[in-house]
Backbone bond lengths (Angstrom), bond angles and torsions (degrees), N, CA, C in turn:
res aa  C-N    CA-C-N  psi(-1)  N-CA   C-N-CA  omega(-1)  CA-C   N-CA-C  phi
1 G - - - 1.432 - - 1.517 111.86 -
2 L 1.291 114.74 -179.63 1.460 121.42 179.65 1.517 110.52 -74.13
3 R 1.307 116.20 146.72 1.460 122.37 179.03 1.531 108.34 -122.53
4 P 1.349 118.21 122.33 1.463 119.63 177.62 1.524 110.31 -64.02
5 M 1.320 116.29 124.71 1.465 121.08 -177.81 1.523 109.26 -141.07
6 T 1.302 116.56 144.66 1.458 121.25 178.58 1.528 109.77 -81.65
7 P 1.334 117.70 159.90 1.462 120.22 179.62 1.530 113.80 -60.15
8 D 1.339 116.91 -31.67 1.468 118.87 -178.62 1.528 112.69 -95.50
9 G 1.342 117.47 1.79 1.456 121.23 176.82 1.518 115.45 80.60
10 T 1.323 117.16 -1.53 1.467 121.94 179.75 1.524 108.71 -102.89
11 P 1.320 118.82 130.96 1.463 119.59 -177.94 1.525 112.50 -65.16
12 I 1.313 114.52 161.65 1.463 121.95 173.57 1.521 106.60 -100.69
13 V 1.321 116.34 116.87 1.461 121.70 179.34 1.521 107.31 -136.50
14 G 1.326 116.53 121.19 1.452 118.73 176.10 1.509 114.27 145.83
15 A 1.308 114.07 -168.98 1.456 123.22 -174.59 1.522 111.80 -72.37
16 T 1.317 114.39 160.07 1.457 122.57 174.24 1.522 107.53 -124.68
17 R 1.313 116.58 -176.27 1.467 118.95 177.94 1.524 111.80 -72.46
18 F 1.329 116.77 -12.09 1.456 121.81 176.41 1.525 108.58 -94.23
19 L 1.321 117.26 124.58 1.464 121.41 -174.22 1.526 114.07 -60.90
20 N 1.329 117.02 -28.01 1.463 120.02 -176.57 1.530 112.83 -103.19
21 L 1.329 117.98 23.03 1.464 121.17 -179.22 1.524 110.57 -133.83
22 L 1.314 115.98 118.69 1.465 122.88 172.49 1.521 107.61 -114.68
23 L 1.312 116.87 147.25 1.462 121.18 179.59 1.518 111.48 -108.42
24 S 1.298 115.33 145.78 1.458 123.62 170.04 1.522 104.99 -149.59
25 T 1.323 115.82 87.05 1.458 121.15 -172.32 1.522 110.82 -148.34
26 G 1.310 115.99 168.44 1.458 121.11 174.74 1.512 115.20 80.31
27 H 1.314 117.69 24.67 1.461 121.27 -178.31 1.529 113.04 -76.99
28 G 1.325 116.94 -11.79 1.459 120.41 178.81 1.516 112.50 60.90
29 T 1.316 115.99 -138.54 1.467 120.90 -178.04 1.522 112.66 -73.83
30 L 1.331 117.30 -5.80 1.465 120.87 -179.04 1.529 112.52 -101.51
31 G 1.322 116.78 19.55 1.463 120.83 -177.85 1.516 113.79 -53.93
32 W 1.313 117.59 -51.66 1.465 120.88 179.85 1.521 110.94 -68.49
33 T 1.307 117.32 -34.91 1.462 121.21 -179.63 1.526 111.24 -64.98
34 M 1.331 116.64 -39.88 1.459 121.46 -176.23 1.524 113.36 -95.09
35 A 1.323 117.91 -1.95 1.468 121.69 -172.71 1.522 113.37 -57.32
36 C 1.313 118.19 -46.49 1.471 120.77 -176.58 1.526 111.78 -65.90
37 G 1.315 117.13 -43.14 1.461 120.51 179.43 1.515 111.86 -65.96
38 S 1.331 116.42 -44.02 1.463 120.28 178.78 1.518 110.87 -64.59
39 A 1.331 116.60 -41.74 1.468 120.38 179.16 1.524 111.00 -63.66
40 R 1.310 117.26 -39.54 1.472 120.84 178.65 1.523 110.45 -63.95
41 L 1.323 116.34 -43.91 1.458 121.41 179.70 1.526 110.58 -61.75
42 V 1.320 117.16 -48.80 1.463 121.21 179.66 1.528 110.65 -64.20
43 S 1.312 117.42 -40.75 1.465 121.79 178.22 1.527 111.10 -58.88
44 D 1.324 116.67 -45.43 1.465 120.50 178.09 1.523 110.82 -62.67
45 M 1.333 117.27 -41.54 1.463 120.90 -179.69 1.528 111.17 -64.68
46 V 1.325 117.10 -44.17 1.463 121.58 -178.98 1.523 111.06 -64.24
47 S 1.323 116.83 -40.01 1.466 120.56 -177.00 1.525 113.07 -83.29
48 G 1.331 117.21 -2.83 1.457 120.77 177.98 1.513 114.43 79.88
49 Q 1.324 117.06 12.08 1.461 120.84 178.10 1.526 110.13 -86.61
50 R 1.307 115.19 155.45 1.459 119.65 175.12 1.530 107.40 -70.56
51 P 1.347 117.80 121.49 1.465 119.88 -177.71 1.527 112.52 -61.55
52 E 1.332 115.10 136.48 1.462 120.59 175.90 1.523 111.26 -76.46
53 I 1.323 116.16 -20.17 1.461 122.31 -179.68 1.519 107.53 -107.03
54 S 1.310 117.76 133.37 1.457 121.40 179.73 1.528 110.74 -67.69
55 A 1.324 115.59 134.80 1.458 121.58 176.61 1.526 110.99 -100.52
56 E 1.319 116.24 7.62 1.460 120.31 -178.33 1.527 110.71 -59.30
57 G 1.318 115.59 128.05 1.456 121.18 178.38 1.515 114.85 81.55
58 L 1.337 117.79 3.85 1.459 120.04 -178.80 1.525 113.11 -102.93
59 G 1.325 117.76 -9.71 1.464 121.35 -175.72 1.511 113.27 -72.39
60 I 1.319 114.92 157.18 1.459 120.68 179.09 1.523 111.19 -68.58
61 D 1.332 117.30 -19.15 1.462 120.88 -179.30 1.527 112.64 -62.88
62 R 1.309 118.50 -15.40 1.468 119.17 178.10 1.521 111.61 -68.00
63 Y 1.322 117.47 -13.21 1.460 121.76 176.63 1.522 111.96 -102.32
64 A 1.323 117.92 13.49 1.462 121.58 -179.14 1.525 109.93 -61.82
65 P 1.343 117.08 140.51 1.463 119.63 177.98 1.525 110.59 -57.48
66 G 1.298 117.05 137.57 1.451 121.75 177.52 1.508 114.43 83.88
67 R 1.307 117.68 2.92 1.466 119.61 -179.58 1.524 108.56 -73.30
68 A 1.296 114.99 126.66 1.465 119.56 179.13 1.513 109.06 -149.20
69 R 1.299 116.50 133.76 1.459 122.57 177.72 1.523 112.51 51.91
70 G 1.340 116.54 40.11 1.458 120.47 175.42 1.514 115.64 79.70
71 R 1.334 117.62 7.45 1.463 120.22 -179.61 1.517 109.80 -120.13
72 L 1.321 116.02 142.92 1.455 120.14 174.48 1.517 108.95 -85.26
73 A 1.320 115.67 145.99 1.461 120.28 177.40 1.522 109.54 -67.28
74 R 1.316 116.46 157.72 1.459 120.29 176.53 1.522 109.36 -67.66
75 P 1.336 117.40 148.28 1.462 119.42 178.13 1.521 110.85 -61.91
76 V 1.302 116.09 144.42 1.459 121.18 177.59 1.518 107.91 -80.26
77 T 1.322 116.62 131.23 1.463 120.63 178.00 1.518 109.11 -118.34
78 A 1.317 115.28 148.57 1.460 120.35 179.19 1.521 109.90 -71.71
79 P 1.331 117.04 143.60 1.469 119.23 177.59 1.528 110.78 -63.31
80 A 1.324 115.75 147.79 1.474 120.64 -178.51 1.504 111.37 -76.24
């Protein structure tokens, strides 16, 4: 069957803009392989503990519009 996978092949694991929603998705064909690590990371986040596994580069913010070379674009403001 189909496997949910991100364009860059790295899963999305972490917080969202909604306080009660964490993501753990996009593992592709490595879902079972990465399941324990992702579950541990999410478990630490839910319980408020400092994660033992780095979440760097796993957040959904890496797909933010205007993201280039590791920087987010400036917020768009309405003309005065």
